C-alpha positions as CSV (number, residue, x, y, z in Angstrom):
1,M,0.3,0.2,-0.1
2,T,1.2,4.0,-1.0
3,S,0.3,6.9,0.6
4,I,0.6,9.5,-2.0
5,A,0.4,12.0,-0.2
6,S,3.4,11.9,1.6
7,A,5.2,11.6,-1.8
8,P,7.7,13.8,-2.9
9,V,5.8,14.5,-5.8
10,Q,2.0,15.7,-5.5
11,M,-0.3,14.3,-8.7
12,G,-3.7,14.7,-9.8
13,I,-6.2,13.4,-12.2
14,E,-6.1,16.0,-14.4
15,A,-8.9,14.3,-17.3
16,A,-10.2,10.7,-17.9
17,A,-12.0,9.6,-20.8
18,Y,-13.1,6.5,-23.0
19,H,-14.6,4.4,-25.7
20,F,-17.3,1.9,-25.6
21,P,-17.8,0.5,-29.3
22,G,-21.2,0.0,-31.1
23,E,-24.4,0.0,-29.8
24,L,-25.3,-0.6,-25.7
25,Q,-26.4,-4.2,-25.6
26,D,-28.9,-5.9,-22.9
27,I,-28.3,-9.2,-21.6
28,E,-31.2,-10.7,-21.5
29,A,-31.9,-10.0,-25.3
30,C,-28.5,-11.4,-26.3
31,A,-28.9,-14.9,-24.0
32,G,-30.5,-16.8,-26.7
33,Q,-28.1,-15.7,-29.4
34,H,-25.2,-16.8,-27.3
35,N,-26.9,-19.8,-25.3
36,W,-26.1,-18.0,-21.7
37,P,-28.2,-19.9,-19.0
38,D,-30.9,-18.1,-17.7
39,A,-30.0,-19.2,-14.3
40,R,-27.1,-17.4,-14.5
41,V,-28.4,-14.0,-16.7
42,Q,-31.2,-13.9,-14.1
43,A,-28.7,-13.9,-11.4
44,I,-26.5,-11.2,-12.8
45,I,-29.6,-8.7,-13.6
46,R,-30.6,-9.0,-10.1
47,S,-27.1,-8.1,-9.2
48,G,-27.5,-5.1,-10.7
49,C,-26.1,-5.3,-14.1
50,R,-27.7,-5.5,-17.9
51,H,-26.2,-3.8,-20.5
52,F,-23.0,-3.7,-22.1
53,H,-21.0,-3.0,-25.3
54,A,-19.2,-5.8,-27.2
55,A,-16.0,-4.9,-30.2
56,P,-15.9,-8.0,-32.2
57,D,-14.7,-6.3,-35.2
58,I,-11.9,-4.0,-33.5
59,D,-8.9,-4.6,-32.2
60,E,-7.3,-3.3,-28.4
61,V,-4.7,-1.1,-29.9
62,E,-7.5,0.6,-32.3
63,L,-9.6,1.0,-29.4
64,A,-7.4,2.8,-27.0
65,C,-6.8,5.1,-29.5
66,L,-10.0,5.7,-29.9
67,A,-10.1,6.8,-26.0
68,A,-6.7,8.4,-26.3
69,A,-8.1,10.8,-29.3
70,R,-11.3,11.7,-27.2
71,L,-9.1,12.7,-24.2
72,F,-6.4,14.8,-25.9
73,D,-9.8,16.5,-28.3
74,E,-11.8,17.1,-25.3
75,H,-9.5,18.4,-22.7
76,G,-7.0,20.4,-24.6
77,V,-4.0,17.6,-23.7
78,R,-0.8,17.8,-26.5
79,P,0.3,14.7,-27.1
80,A,3.6,16.0,-27.1
81,D,3.0,17.0,-23.3
82,I,2.9,13.2,-22.4
83,G,5.9,12.2,-20.9
84,A,5.0,8.4,-19.9
85,V,2.3,5.8,-21.0
86,I,1.3,2.9,-19.0
87,H,-1.0,0.4,-20.7
88,V,-2.9,-1.9,-18.1
89,H,-5.3,-4.8,-19.1
90,T,-6.8,-7.2,-17.2
91,Q,-7.5,-10.0,-19.9
92,L,-4.4,-12.2,-20.4
93,F,-5.5,-12.1,-24.6
94,S,-6.7,-8.3,-24.7
95,V,-3.2,-7.4,-26.0
96,P,-2.0,-7.6,-30.0
97,A,0.2,-10.6,-30.6
98,A,3.8,-10.3,-30.2
99,P,5.9,-8.3,-31.7
100,R,3.2,-5.7,-31.8
101,S,3.1,-3.4,-28.7
102,L,0.1,-1.4,-27.8
103,P,1.9,1.3,-25.8
104,L,4.3,1.8,-28.5
105,E,1.6,1.9,-31.3
106,L,-0.2,4.0,-29.6
107,V,2.7,6.7,-28.9
108,S,3.5,6.0,-32.8
109,R,0.2,7.0,-33.7
110,F,-0.1,10.5,-32.0
111,G,3.4,11.3,-32.0
112,I,3.7,11.0,-28.5
113,R,7.9,10.9,-27.3
114,P,7.6,9.3,-24.0
115,L,10.7,9.0,-21.6
116,W,8.6,5.4,-20.0
117,A,6.1,3.5,-22.5
118,G,5.3,-0.2,-21.2
119,S,2.5,-2.4,-19.7
120,V,1.3,-3.2,-16.3
121,N,-0.3,-6.5,-16.1
122,Q,-1.3,-9.8,-13.7
123,L,-3.4,-7.4,-11.2
124,N,-6.6,-7.1,-13.1
125,C,-9.0,-4.7,-12.4
126,S,-6.6,-3.3,-9.9
127,S,-3.8,-2.9,-12.5
128,N,-4.6,0.7,-12.6
129,A,-3.3,1.3,-9.0
130,A,0.2,0.0,-9.9
131,A,0.3,2.3,-12.7
132,I,-0.6,5.7,-10.7
133,Q,2.0,4.1,-8.0
134,L,4.7,3.7,-11.3
135,A,3.7,6.8,-12.8
136,G,4.8,8.6,-9.4
137,A,7.8,7.0,-9.3
138,L,8.9,8.3,-12.8
139,M,7.8,12.1,-12.1
140,A,10.0,11.7,-8.6
141,S,13.0,9.8,-11.0
142,H,12.6,12.7,-14.2
143,P,11.7,16.1,-12.6
144,E,10.7,17.1,-16.5
145,L,8.1,14.5,-16.5
146,R,4.7,16.3,-15.7
147,H,2.3,14.2,-17.3
148,A,1.7,10.4,-17.7
149,L,-1.4,8.7,-20.0
150,I,-2.5,5.4,-18.3
151,V,-4.5,3.7,-21.2
152,S,-6.4,0.6,-20.5
153,A,-8.3,-1.4,-23.0
154,D,-9.9,-5.1,-22.9
155,R,-12.6,-7.0,-25.0
156,V,-13.8,-10.7,-24.4
157,Y,-12.7,-13.3,-27.0
158,G,-15.7,-15.4,-27.2
159,E,-19.1,-14.3,-26.1
160,R,-19.0,-17.4,-23.7
161,F,-16.6,-15.6,-21.8
162,R,-18.5,-12.2,-21.5
163,L,-20.5,-13.2,-18.1
164,R,-18.1,-12.4,-15.2
165,Q,-19.3,-14.8,-12.2
166,M,-22.9,-14.5,-11.1
167,S,-22.5,-10.8,-10.6
168,G,-21.7,-8.7,-14.1
169,I,-21.3,-8.5,-17.6
170,Q,-18.3,-7.5,-19.1
171,S,-18.0,-4.6,-21.7
172,D,-15.3,-4.3,-24.3
173,G,-13.8,-0.7,-24.4
174,A,-10.9,1.3,-23.6
175,A,-10.5,4.8,-21.6
176,C,-7.5,6.8,-20.5
177,L,-6.3,8.8,-17.4
178,L,-4.0,11.9,-17.4
179,I,-1.7,11.6,-14.3
180,S,-0.4,15.3,-14.0
181,R,1.9,17.0,-11.5
182,D,0.7,19.6,-9.4
183,C,-2.6,19.0,-11.0
184,R,-4.7,21.9,-10.2
185,R,-7.7,20.1,-10.5
186,N,-7.0,17.4,-7.7
187,R,-4.6,15.9,-5.4
188,I,-4.3,12.1,-5.8
189,G,-4.5,11.8,-1.5
190,A,-3.6,7.7,-0.9
191,L,-3.5,4.6,-2.8
192,A,-4.1,1.1,-1.1
193,L,-2.9,-2.1,-3.2
194,R,-2.7,-5.5,-1.6
195,N,-2.0,-9.2,-3.1
196,Y,-4.3,-11.8,-1.1
197,G,-2.9,-15.0,-2.1
198,K,-6.2,-17.0,-0.9
199,W,-8.1,-15.4,-3.6
200,H,-5.8,-15.9,-6.6
201,Q,-8.7,-18.2,-8.0
202,G,-11.1,-15.6,-7.5
203,S,-14.9,-16.0,-7.9
204,D,-13.8,-18.8,-10.4
205,T,-14.5,-21.8,-8.2
206,N,-16.5,-24.8,-7.4
207,A,-20.2,-24.4,-5.6
208,S,-19.6,-25.9,-2.3
209,V,-16.9,-23.1,-1.2
210,E,-19.2,-20.4,-3.1
211,R,-20.2,-18.3,-0.3
212,D,-17.0,-18.5,1.6
213,M,-15.1,-17.4,-1.2
214,I,-17.6,-14.2,-1.5
215,N,-17.4,-13.6,1.9
216,L,-13.7,-13.3,1.5
217,E,-14.3,-11.2,-1.2
218,W,-16.1,-8.5,0.9
219,H,-13.8,-9.2,4.0
220,Y,-10.6,-7.9,1.6
221,T,-12.5,-4.9,-0.6
222,R,-13.4,-3.3,3.3
223,K,-9.5,-4.1,4.4
224,V,-8.2,-1.8,1.7
225,M,-11.0,0.5,1.9
226,Q,-9.9,1.2,5.2
227,Q,-6.1,1.2,4.9
228,A,-6.8,4.1,1.7
229,V,-8.9,6.3,4.1
230,A,-6.7,5.7,7.1
231,D,-3.8,7.0,5.1
232,S,-5.5,9.4,3.6
233,G,-6.3,11.6,6.6
234,V,-10.1,12.3,6.0
235,A,-12.4,10.4,7.7
236,L,-14.8,8.0,6.4
237,K,-17.9,10.0,7.4
238,D,-16.1,12.9,5.3
239,Y,-16.0,10.9,1.9
240,G,-19.0,12.7,-0.9
241,C,-18.4,10.1,-3.1
242,L,-17.7,6.6,-3.6
243,L,-17.0,4.9,-7.1
244,P,-17.4,1.4,-7.2
245,H,-15.9,-0.8,-10.2
246,N,-18.9,-1.8,-12.1
247,S,-20.4,-5.0,-11.0
248,D,-22.2,-6.3,-8.2
249,H,-24.4,-3.9,-7.2
250,K,-25.8,-5.3,-4.6
251,G,-22.8,-6.2,-2.8
252,W,-21.6,-2.5,-2.9
253,I,-25.0,-1.9,-1.2
254,S,-24.0,-4.5,1.5
255,I,-20.9,-3.3,2.1
256,C,-21.9,0.2,2.6
257,K,-24.3,-0.9,5.3
258,A,-21.8,-2.7,7.1
259,M,-19.8,0.3,7.1
260,D,-22.1,2.8,7.6
261,I,-21.5,4.4,4.7
262,P,-25.0,6.8,3.4
263,L,-25.8,5.2,0.3
264,D,-26.6,8.3,-1.2
265,I,-22.9,8.7,-1.8
266,L,-22.3,5.4,-3.7
267,R,-22.0,6.5,-7.0
268,A,-22.8,3.2,-8.9
269,D,-25.2,4.1,-12.1
270,N,-22.6,2.8,-14.7
271,I,-22.8,-0.8,-13.4
272,L,-26.1,-0.8,-14.9
273,L,-25.4,1.8,-17.5
274,K,-22.3,0.4,-18.5
275,G,-21.1,-2.8,-17.8
276,H,-18.0,-3.7,-16.1
277,A,-15.2,-2.5,-18.4
278,C,-12.6,-3.9,-16.3
279,C,-9.4,-1.7,-15.5
280,S,-11.1,1.5,-17.9
281,D,-14.0,0.9,-15.0
282,L,-12.2,3.6,-13.2
283,A,-11.8,6.3,-16.1
284,V,-15.1,5.6,-17.3
285,N,-16.7,6.4,-13.4
286,L,-14.6,9.4,-13.0
287,A,-15.2,11.0,-16.4
288,D,-18.8,10.6,-16.2
289,I,-19.0,10.7,-12.2
290,G,-16.0,11.2,-9.9
291,L,-13.9,14.3,-11.3
292,A,-16.9,16.4,-11.1
293,E,-17.6,15.6,-7.5
294,V,-14.5,16.3,-6.8
295,D,-14.3,19.6,-8.4
296,A,-17.4,20.1,-6.0
297,G,-15.5,20.1,-3.1
298,R,-15.9,16.0,-2.4
299,H,-13.6,13.5,-0.7
300,L,-13.9,10.7,-3.5
301,L,-13.2,7.1,-2.4
302,S,-12.6,4.6,-5.7
303,V,-12.5,1.0,-5.4
304,T,-11.1,-2.0,-7.2
305,Q,-11.3,-6.0,-7.1
306,S,-9.9,-8.8,-9.2
307,N,-9.6,-12.4,-9.5
308,S,-6.3,-12.3,-9.2
309,G,-5.8,-11.5,-5.6
310,A,-5.5,-7.9,-6.2
311,F,-7.8,-5.3,-4.2
312,S,-7.0,-1.7,-4.5
313,A,-8.8,2.0,-3.2
314,L,-7.5,5.2,-4.2
315,T,-8.7,8.6,-2.6
316,L,-8.8,11.8,-4.6
317,H,-9.2,15.3,-3.0
318,P,-10.1,18.9,-4.1
319,V,-7.0,20.8,-4.3
320,T,-8.0,23.2,-1.7
321,S,-8.2,20.4,0.8
322,H,-4.6,18.8,0.1
323,D,-1.5,21.6,-0.3
324,A,-1.6,23.3,-3.3
325,N,1.4,25.5,-4.3
């Protein structure tokens, strides 16, 4: 776990953007076409998930470039200002086949000349946390590096893999986060990232232990939330926005009740509206909801779970509350 606030470099999230391909689809309408079991489909709907996007005819590089283009176009970011490109993904096959490289193709497409470009994986949906840590380390080592671009892209290979256990459905898509030194918009406060060995098989386990595994998942989620809040120096009661990753709305409601978190600060609309876009959920939710919440003066807590044992929680704060320069 890392407290960004105590690091020598003050960072914030300047902007976020994403791209989802095609028309919004409905899990129930698509179930027959893909032979998805009705009991599983209905369980996912009851968990609060229903809609998703699919990208059968577009590869990960193109998805990532479309998300980056949106960031550059909508937020006035110049590719020449990007000093590092960090690629993250969840699905092991959500990368072009060697010798191609998604981050190198992206920097070539936009004319970016980064000090560092590479990928972070194996932490699945919590990979963004490691990417933010890496951005901080690069900025600490390179005083001239002012902006890092974190790019995420994932898509399903085969529709039988689109359903996520009994509580989610994957959306194909890509997203970008612009991490900036001395960001005037907000400050990253604390970041808790932990990898729990008991959860290395995630929810993909047999039915006899499924309930115990689900309980363990939420136990670990609670632990990283408590750690990030403690490290941030802001009391849990003072947070005004909780951003979950986009699956299992019922589970997030339950943990809010268990931790005495008011349900009106749980901003979970995208679970139903967008589906679970793996690593891209953080940027999607910040673009749609979270950055505006922090702009309005609220402290934000964003949380991720994974099926590889990695769990993370990130706090984001108004600049006025975190030592603006």
